[in-house]
KOLKE-952972 format. One line per 3 residues: number of its first residue (from 1); their letters; for each residue x, y, z of N, C-alpha, C. Coordinates in nm, 3 decimals. Layout:
<nodes>
NUM = A = X/Y/Z/X/Y/Z/X/Y/Z | ...
</nodes>
This chain:
<nodes>
1 = MRK = -1.983/1.909/6.048/-1.997/2.048/6.007/-2.000/2.063/5.856 | -1.922/1.981/5.786/-1.927/1.989/5.639/-2.064/1.945/5.587 | -2.118/1.841/5.647/-2.248/1.790/5.605/-2.358/1.892/5.628
4 = DAI = -2.353/1.967/5.739/-2.458/2.061/5.777/-2.416/2.206/5.756 | -2.320/2.230/5.666/-2.262/2.365/5.653/-2.367/2.470/5.618 | -2.463/2.439/5.532/-2.564/2.538/5.492/-2.653/2.574/5.610
7 = AIA = -2.699/2.475/5.683/-2.785/2.500/5.799/-2.710/2.576/5.908 | -2.583/2.541/5.929/-2.504/2.611/6.031/-2.485/2.757/5.993 | -2.455/2.784/5.867/-2.433/2.922/5.822/-2.559/3.006/5.836
10 = AAP = -2.677/2.943/5.827/-2.804/3.015/5.835/-2.851/3.038/5.979 | -2.786/2.977/6.077/-2.827/2.991/6.216/-2.807/3.135/6.264 | -2.890/3.181/6.359/-2.874/3.319/6.408/-2.746/3.338/6.490
13 = RIV = -2.702/3.234/6.559/-2.581/3.242/6.639/-2.506/3.108/6.631 | -2.375/3.115/6.633/-2.290/2.997/6.644/-2.198/3.019/6.763 | -2.193/2.922/6.853/-2.103/2.930/6.968/-1.996/2.822/6.952
16 = LDL = -1.873/2.865/6.939/-1.759/2.774/6.933/-1.709/2.759/7.076 | -1.748/2.649/7.138/-1.733/2.629/7.282/-1.599/2.563/7.313 | -1.510/2.641/7.373/-1.376/2.592/7.407/-1.359/2.565/7.555
19 = RGN = -1.469/2.558/7.629/-1.458/2.526/7.771/-1.390/2.390/7.790 | -1.294/2.385/7.881/-1.225/2.260/7.909/-1.118/2.223/7.809 | -1.092/2.310/7.712/-0.993/2.280/7.608/-0.858/2.338/7.648
22 = GGG = -0.763/2.251/7.677/-0.631/2.298/7.716/-0.527/2.290/7.605 | -0.571/2.257/7.483/-0.477/2.250/7.371/-0.490/2.119/7.298 | -0.400/2.095/7.206/-0.404/1.974/7.124/-0.356/2.005/6.984
25 = SSD = -0.441/1.982/6.886/-0.405/2.006/6.746/-0.474/2.131/6.693 | -0.395/2.225/6.641/-0.453/2.344/6.578/-0.518/2.314/6.445 | -0.494/2.196/6.392/-0.551/2.158/6.263/-0.703/2.166/6.266
28 = WSY = -0.764/2.121/6.376/-0.911/2.119/6.381/-0.969/2.260/6.380 | -0.905/2.356/6.447/-0.958/2.493/6.445/-0.948/2.552/6.305 | -0.844/2.514/6.229/-0.834/2.562/6.091/-0.937/2.495/6.001
31 = QIA = -0.964/2.366/6.025/-1.068/2.300/5.946/-1.204/2.363/5.973 | -1.234/2.393/6.100/-1.360/2.458/6.136/-1.368/2.596/6.072 | -1.259/2.672/6.076/-1.258/2.806/6.016/-1.286/2.800/5.866
34 = AIL = -1.227/2.701/5.798/-1.248/2.689/5.653/-1.393/2.657/5.621 | -1.460/2.578/5.707/-1.601/2.545/5.685/-1.689/2.667/5.706 | -1.663/2.744/5.810/-1.749/2.858/5.843/-1.724/2.980/5.755
37 = WGQ = -1.597/3.016/5.740/-1.563/3.140/5.670/-1.509/3.118/5.529 | -1.471/2.996/5.497/-1.414/2.965/5.366/-1.262/2.964/5.370 | -1.203/2.874/5.291/-1.057/2.863/5.289/-0.991/2.989/5.237
40 = AAV = -1.057/3.059/5.144/-0.999/3.183/5.089/-0.982/3.287/5.199 | -1.081/3.299/5.288/-1.073/3.396/5.398/-0.961/3.358/5.494 | -0.946/3.228/5.522/-0.839/3.183/5.609/-0.703/3.211/5.546
43 = NAL = -0.689/3.182/5.417/-0.562/3.206/5.348/-0.525/3.353/5.343 | -0.627/3.441/5.343/-0.602/3.585/5.330/-0.553/3.649/5.460 | -0.564/3.578/5.571/-0.520/3.636/5.698/-0.369/3.656/5.700
46 = PSG = -0.322/3.765/5.757/-0.178/3.781/5.772/-0.122/3.680/5.871 | 0.005/3.652/5.860/0.069/3.556/5.949/0.066/3.608/6.092 | 0.054/3.514/6.187/0.054/3.552/6.328/0.191/3.577/6.386
49 = SEG = 0.296/3.553/6.306/0.433/3.576/6.354/0.525/3.600/6.235 | 0.648/3.640/6.265/0.747/3.662/6.160/0.805/3.528/6.110 | 0.795/3.427/6.191/0.847/3.296/6.155/0.861/3.211/6.278
52 = VDW = 0.899/3.087/6.258/0.918/2.991/6.368/1.052/2.924/6.349 | 1.133/2.920/6.454/1.260/2.849/6.450/1.244/2.716/6.523 | 1.272/2.607/6.451/1.271/2.473/6.507/1.414/2.431/6.538
55 = RAS = 1.436/2.373/6.656/1.570/2.320/6.686/1.587/2.190/6.609 | 1.692/2.185/6.529/1.713/2.071/6.439/1.788/1.959/6.511 | 1.725/1.906/6.616/1.788/1.797/6.692/1.734/1.663/6.644
58 = AGN = 1.807/1.557/6.675/1.764/1.423/6.634/1.631/1.387/6.698 | 1.613/1.424/6.825/1.488/1.394/6.893/1.369/1.466/6.834 | 1.388/1.593/6.798/1.279/1.670/6.738/1.242/1.615/6.600
61 = IAT = 1.344/1.581/6.523/1.318/1.525/6.389/1.241/1.393/6.401 | 1.283/1.309/6.496/1.215/1.181/6.515/1.069/1.202/6.556 | 1.043/1.306/6.636/0.906/1.335/6.677/0.820/1.376/6.559
64 = LEG = 0.871/1.464/6.473/0.796/1.506/6.354/0.776/1.390/6.258 | 0.876/1.306/6.244/0.860/1.187/6.159/0.753/1.095/6.217 | 0.746/1.089/6.350/0.642/1.009/6.414/0.503/1.065/6.387
67 = YRT = 0.491/1.198/6.392/0.363/1.260/6.357/0.324/1.222/6.214 | 0.420/1.236/6.125/0.393/1.211/5.983/0.343/1.068/5.961 | 0.408/0.974/6.026/0.368/0.834/6.012/0.230/0.809/6.073
70 = AWQ = 0.207/0.865/6.192/0.080/0.843/6.261/-0.038/0.904/6.186 | -0.014/1.018/6.120/-0.123/1.090/6.053/-0.147/1.043/5.910 | -0.057/0.964/5.857/-0.058/0.932/5.714/-0.194/0.881/5.665
73 = NSA = -0.256/0.794/5.741/-0.382/0.733/5.698/-0.501/0.779/5.782 | -0.485/0.892/5.853/-0.593/0.941/5.938/-0.686/1.032/5.861 | -0.816/1.000/5.862/-0.914/1.084/5.793/-0.942/1.213/5.869
76 = DVS = -0.907/1.219/6.000/-0.934/1.338/6.080/-0.829/1.448/6.061 | -0.715/1.412/6.002/-0.606/1.507/5.985/-0.608/1.560/5.843 | -0.603/1.693/5.829/-0.610/1.752/5.695/-0.483/1.722/5.617
79 = QAV = -0.495/1.725/5.483/-0.378/1.703/5.398/-0.276/1.813/5.419 | -0.322/1.934/5.451/-0.231/2.045/5.474/-0.138/2.016/5.591 | -0.192/1.956/5.697/-0.110/1.928/5.815/-0.019/1.808/5.790
82 = KDW = -0.067/1.710/5.714/0.020/1.599/5.675/0.140/1.652/5.596 | 0.113/1.742/5.503/0.221/1.802/5.424/0.314/1.884/5.513 | 0.255/1.954/5.611/0.335/2.036/5.703/0.434/1.949/5.782
85 = AAR = 0.386/1.835/5.833/0.474/1.748/5.910/0.591/1.698/5.825 | 0.562/1.660/5.701/0.668/1.612/5.612/0.765/1.725/5.580 | 0.713/1.844/5.553/0.797/1.958/5.517/0.886/2.001/5.634
88 = TAK = 0.830/2.000/5.755/0.905/2.041/5.873/1.015/1.941/5.907 | 0.982/1.812/5.900/1.083/1.709/5.926/1.196/1.718/5.824 | 1.160/1.740/5.697/1.262/1.751/5.592/1.349/1.875/5.613
91 = GMT = 1.285/1.987/5.652/1.361/2.109/5.674/1.460/2.096/5.788 | 1.417/2.036/5.898/1.508/2.017/6.011/1.620/1.920/5.976 | 1.587/1.816/5.901/1.689/1.719/5.860/1.796/1.786/5.774
94 = SAR = 1.753/1.872/5.681/1.847/1.942/5.595/1.935/2.037/5.676 | 1.873/2.108/5.771/1.950/2.201/5.854/2.052/2.126/5.938 | 2.013/2.013/5.993/2.105/1.934/6.077/2.223/1.883/5.994
97 = ALG = 2.195/1.841/5.870/2.302/1.792/5.783/2.403/1.902/5.753 | 2.360/2.027/5.755/2.449/2.140/5.728/2.513/2.194/5.856 | 2.483/2.129/5.969/2.541/2.174/6.095/2.472/2.294/6.155
100 = QAL = 2.351/2.322/6.110/2.275/2.437/6.159/2.187/2.395/6.277 | 2.189/2.475/6.383/2.113/2.440/6.503/1.963/2.459/6.485 | 1.925/2.554/6.399/1.784/2.590/6.384/1.741/2.582/6.238
103 = WRE = 1.612/2.553/6.218/1.552/2.562/6.085/1.434/2.657/6.092 | 1.434/2.755/6.002/1.331/2.860/6.004/1.212/2.820/5.918 | 1.094/2.814/5.980/0.968/2.789/5.910/0.898/2.923/5.888
106 = IDA = 0.861/2.950/5.764/0.792/3.075/5.730/0.661/3.040/5.662 | 0.555/3.115/5.695/0.425/3.093/5.630/0.436/3.130/5.483 | 0.436/3.029/5.397/0.446/3.053/5.253/0.311/3.028/5.187
109 = DEA = 0.279/3.111/5.087/0.150/3.097/5.019/0.134/2.959/4.957 | 0.243/2.903/4.906/0.233/2.773/4.839/0.204/2.660/4.938 | 0.224/2.686/5.068/0.196/2.583/5.169/0.051/2.586/5.217
112 = KPA = -0.024/2.688/5.175/-0.163/2.700/5.221/-0.255/2.614/5.134 | -0.360/2.555/5.194/-0.452/2.474/5.115/-0.521/2.557/5.008 | -0.548/2.497/4.895/-0.617/2.568/4.787/-0.762/2.596/4.827
115 = ATG = -0.810/2.714/4.791/-0.950/2.750/4.814/-1.031/2.699/4.695 | -1.098/2.586/4.712/-1.163/2.519/4.599/-1.308/2.561/4.578 | -1.366/2.631/4.674/-1.505/2.674/4.659/-1.543/2.767/4.771
118 = AAP = -1.643/2.849/4.747/-1.687/2.946/4.848/-1.768/2.875/4.956 | -1.754/2.920/5.078/-1.835/2.869/5.189/-1.974/2.930/5.180 | -2.077/2.864/5.237/-2.211/2.923/5.241/-2.206/3.059/5.310
121 = ALK = -2.288/3.153/5.265/-2.290/3.286/5.325/-2.323/3.276/5.473 | -2.235/3.329/5.555/-2.249/3.317/5.700/-2.339/3.428/5.753 | -2.460/3.393/5.796/-2.553/3.490/5.853/-2.539/3.500/6.004
124 = ARV = -2.482/3.399/6.063/-2.475/3.391/6.209/-2.372/3.485/6.267 | -2.399/3.531/6.390/-2.294/3.592/6.471/-2.219/3.477/6.538 | -2.089/3.479/6.528/-2.008/3.371/6.582/-1.945/3.416/6.714
127 = FVL = -1.967/3.337/6.818/-1.910/3.365/6.949/-1.808/3.257/6.983 | -1.694/3.300/7.038/-1.586/3.209/7.078/-1.584/3.209/7.231 | -1.625/3.098/7.290/-1.643/3.089/7.435/-1.523/3.020/7.498
130 = TDW = -1.460/3.086/7.595/-1.342/3.029/7.662/-1.358/3.034/7.813 | -1.281/2.945/7.879/-1.263/2.954/8.023/-1.116/2.978/8.053 | -1.083/2.977/8.182/-0.946/3.014/8.224/-0.841/2.912/8.181
133 = GCG = -0.881/2.790/8.145/-0.784/2.686/8.113/-0.738/2.684/7.969 | -0.791/2.772/7.885/-0.759/2.771/7.742/-0.612/2.808/7.719 | -0.537/2.718/7.656/-0.396/2.746/7.630/-0.349/2.671/7.506
136 = SAC = -0.229/2.704/7.460/-0.165/2.635/7.349/-0.253/2.639/7.224 | -0.291/2.523/7.169/-0.372/2.520/7.046/-0.509/2.583/7.067 | -0.559/2.582/7.191/-0.685/2.652/7.219/-0.669/2.802/7.196
139 = LDA = -0.555/2.857/7.236/-0.529/2.999/7.209/-0.510/3.025/7.060 | -0.451/2.930/6.989/-0.442/2.943/6.843/-0.581/2.954/6.782 | -0.675/2.874/6.835/-0.813/2.878/6.786/-0.875/3.014/6.812
142 = VDL = -0.854/3.068/6.931/-0.909/3.200/6.965/-0.851/3.307/6.872 | -0.719/3.305/6.853/-0.655/3.402/6.764/-0.712/3.393/6.622 | -0.728/3.271/6.573/-0.776/3.250/6.436/-0.921/3.292/6.420
145 = WTA = -1.008/3.241/6.506/-1.152/3.266/6.490/-1.188/3.412/6.513 | -1.122/3.478/6.607/-1.152/3.620/6.629/-1.097/3.706/6.515 | -0.985/3.666/6.455/-0.933/3.739/6.339/-1.030/3.733/6.221
148 = LGG = -1.109/3.625/6.215/-1.206/3.608/6.107/-1.342/3.670/6.139 | -1.357/3.724/6.260/-1.481/3.793/6.294/-1.555/3.738/6.414 | -1.506/3.630/6.473/-1.569/3.576/6.593/-1.555/3.672/6.710
151 = VHV = -1.654/3.671/6.800/-1.656/3.759/6.917/-1.618/3.675/7.039 | -1.512/3.714/7.106/-1.462/3.639/7.221/-1.547/3.671/7.344 | -1.601/3.564/7.407/-1.684/3.580/7.525/-1.642/3.476/7.629
154 = GQE = -1.684/3.501/7.754/-1.655/3.405/7.860/-1.551/3.457/7.957 | -1.455/3.372/7.993/-1.349/3.409/8.085/-1.219/3.438/8.012 | -1.134/3.518/8.077/-0.998/3.537/8.026/-0.928/3.402/8.021
157 = TSA = -0.849/3.381/7.916/-0.784/3.252/7.896/-0.658/3.239/7.983 | -0.598/3.123/7.975/-0.462/3.105/8.025/-0.367/3.172/7.925 | -0.239/3.145/7.936/-0.140/3.206/7.845/-0.032/3.104/7.814
160 = DSL = 0.046/3.134/7.712/0.158/3.047/7.678/0.279/3.131/7.642 | 0.395/3.069/7.650/0.518/3.138/7.613/0.537/3.128/7.462 | 0.649/3.175/7.415/0.682/3.166/7.273/0.746/3.032/7.238
163 = YMD = 0.774/2.950/7.340/0.834/2.818/7.319/0.724/2.713/7.322 | 0.702/2.645/7.209/0.583/2.563/7.191/0.617/2.426/7.131 | 0.511/2.349/7.103/0.522/2.214/7.044/0.619/2.128/7.123
166 = VRQ = 0.574/2.085/7.239/0.662/2.012/7.330/0.663/1.863/7.300 | 0.771/1.799/7.338/0.780/1.653/7.343/0.831/1.615/7.482 | 0.806/1.492/7.522/0.847/1.448/7.655/0.953/1.339/7.645
169 = VAL = 1.048/1.346/7.737/1.157/1.249/7.741/1.168/1.197/7.884 | 1.165/1.065/7.901/1.182/1.005/8.033/1.326/1.022/8.079 | 1.344/1.065/8.203/1.477/1.079/8.259/1.531/0.941/8.300
172 = PSG = 1.663/0.927/8.309/1.723/0.794/8.336/1.671/0.727/8.462 | 1.633/0.807/8.563/1.583/0.748/8.688/1.449/0.678/8.670 | 1.374/0.721/8.568/1.240/0.667/8.548/1.135/0.731/8.635
175 = FAR = 1.175/0.827/8.721/1.081/0.890/8.813/1.024/1.021/8.761 | 1.073/1.071/8.650/1.027/1.200/8.599/1.047/1.206/8.448 | 0.979/1.302/8.388/0.993/1.323/8.244/1.025/1.471/8.219
178 = AVI = 1.112/1.497/8.124/1.143/1.634/8.083/1.050/1.673/7.968 | 0.993/1.793/7.978/0.907/1.847/7.873/0.989/1.948/7.793 | 1.011/1.917/7.665/1.106/1.993/7.584/1.033/2.064/7.470
181 = PMK = 1.033/2.198/7.466/0.976/2.268/7.351/1.063/2.247/7.228 | 0.999/2.229/7.113/1.074/2.203/6.990/1.090/2.327/6.904 | 1.007/2.430/6.928/1.013/2.548/6.841/0.995/2.674/6.924
184 = VYR = 1.032/2.787/6.864/1.010/2.918/6.926/0.957/3.013/6.820 | 0.852/3.087/6.857/0.797/3.190/6.768/0.888/3.312/6.767 | 0.902/3.373/6.650/0.973/3.500/6.637/0.870/3.606/6.596
187 = GRK = 0.858/3.711/6.676/0.770/3.820/6.641/0.621/3.782/6.642 | 0.581/3.695/6.735/0.439/3.658/6.741/0.356/3.778/6.784 | 0.242/3.798/6.720/0.159/3.914/6.749/0.110/3.913/6.893
190 = RGS = 0.067/3.797/6.941/0.029/3.784/7.083/0.156/3.753/7.160 | 0.187/3.837/7.257/0.314/3.826/7.325/0.326/3.704/7.414 | 0.446/3.686/7.468/0.472/3.573/7.556/0.395/3.588/7.686
193 = NVP = 0.326/3.482/7.727/0.248/3.479/7.851/0.143/3.590/7.857 | 0.083/3.620/7.743/-0.025/3.717/7.735/-0.156/3.642/7.708 | -0.256/3.652/7.796/-0.383/3.583/7.773/-0.468/3.655/7.670
196 = ARP = -0.572/3.586/7.624/-0.673/3.649/7.540/-0.787/3.693/7.631 | -0.825/3.820/7.620/-0.928/3.875/7.708/-1.058/3.892/7.630 | -1.169/3.843/7.685/-1.295/3.845/7.610/-1.351/3.986/7.591
199 = VHA = -1.424/4.003/7.483/-1.496/4.129/7.459/-1.610/4.140/7.560 | -1.676/4.028/7.586/-1.783/4.022/7.686/-1.742/3.919/7.791 | -1.714/3.967/7.913/-1.671/3.878/8.020/-1.791/3.820/8.093
202 = YTG = -1.782/3.692/8.125/-1.890/3.622/8.195/-1.844/3.595/8.337 | -1.924/3.633/8.436/-1.885/3.618/8.576/-1.965/3.509/8.647 | -2.055/3.441/8.575/-2.134/3.336/8.635/-2.063/3.202/8.635
205 = DMR = -2.140/3.097/8.658/-2.087/2.961/8.664/-2.065/2.910/8.523 | -1.938/2.889/8.484/-1.906/2.845/8.348/-1.954/2.703/8.321 | -1.991/2.629/8.424/-2.040/2.492/8.405/-2.187/2.488/8.369
208 = NTD = -2.257/2.600/8.387/-2.402/2.603/8.365/-2.430/2.644/8.220 | -2.446/2.546/8.134/-2.464/2.574/7.991/-2.594/2.649/7.963 | -2.701/2.617/8.034/-2.830/2.685/8.012/-2.817/2.835/8.039
211 = QLE = -2.751/2.870/8.149/-2.732/3.011/8.180/-2.643/3.079/8.077 | -2.539/3.010/8.034/-2.450/3.067/7.932/-2.526/3.092/7.802 | -2.611/2.998/7.764/-2.689/3.016/7.640/-2.780/3.138/7.649
214 = RWI = -2.845/3.155/7.764/-2.932/3.272/7.781/-2.852/3.401/7.778 | -2.734/3.399/7.840/-2.650/3.519/7.841/-2.602/3.555/7.701 | -2.558/3.457/7.624/-2.509/3.483/7.489/-2.624/3.529/7.399
217 = TAL = -2.743/3.474/7.418/-2.858/3.515/7.338/-2.888/3.663/7.354 | -2.856/3.718/7.471/-2.885/3.860/7.498/-2.774/3.953/7.452 | -2.663/3.901/7.405/-2.553/3.988/7.362/-2.582/4.050/7.226
</nodes>
C-alpha cells in the first residue's frame, strides 16, 4: 500500500475487505489508516475510551514482555506498537512494585506517531466490508476506518465485551486452557457486546466476491 499509495488514492472506490477476520493485531488497521488518510488525521481522532486498566499481574507482564521481544526485529510491526508494548510492560511493572492491582493506560499525544508528511489526496469512496464473524481487532478496524470516513457495508458484525487482550494458560490437568483478559476498557464509546451495524446491509451470499463488487459499485 505504501508503494502504490498514489494510485490507490486516485481509485474511484476502495474496499477494505474484513470478511473472515476474527481479530488479531490492531496495528495493521492503524498502518492502513495512516496510508489512506494520513497520520495527522489518525492522530486528530478523539480517543475511543476514557482509558484502559491493565491488571498488573506477573503473567500479564510476562506476556507483554514476550510481545516486546517477539516484535523487536519485525518489519511488519510499527515502531509505535513496539513502543506501546515496552511502555505498557513498564507501567504494569511499576504498578505491581507499588502494590497496585491495576495500571491505567491513557491515550497521550506524546505516544502517537509523528505525522511526517501528508498522504496523497484521497479521491476514492472507502467502503469497510464486514461479515458476522468480525470481532476484537476487526471491530477496532471498523471503529477506526468509519471514524475517518469509511462507509460500513455488508453484514452486522459480531461483538466483544470491555474485557480484552487475552492470554491463555494451560490448566494443571492438561485437558483445558483458561482464556484470561488482561485489560478492561473504561468508558468505551462502543458499548459492551454491541455490534457494528452497516450503513448498507448486504443480504446476498458473502462468499460471492463478484456479486459483492457489483453491489458496492452501485452504492
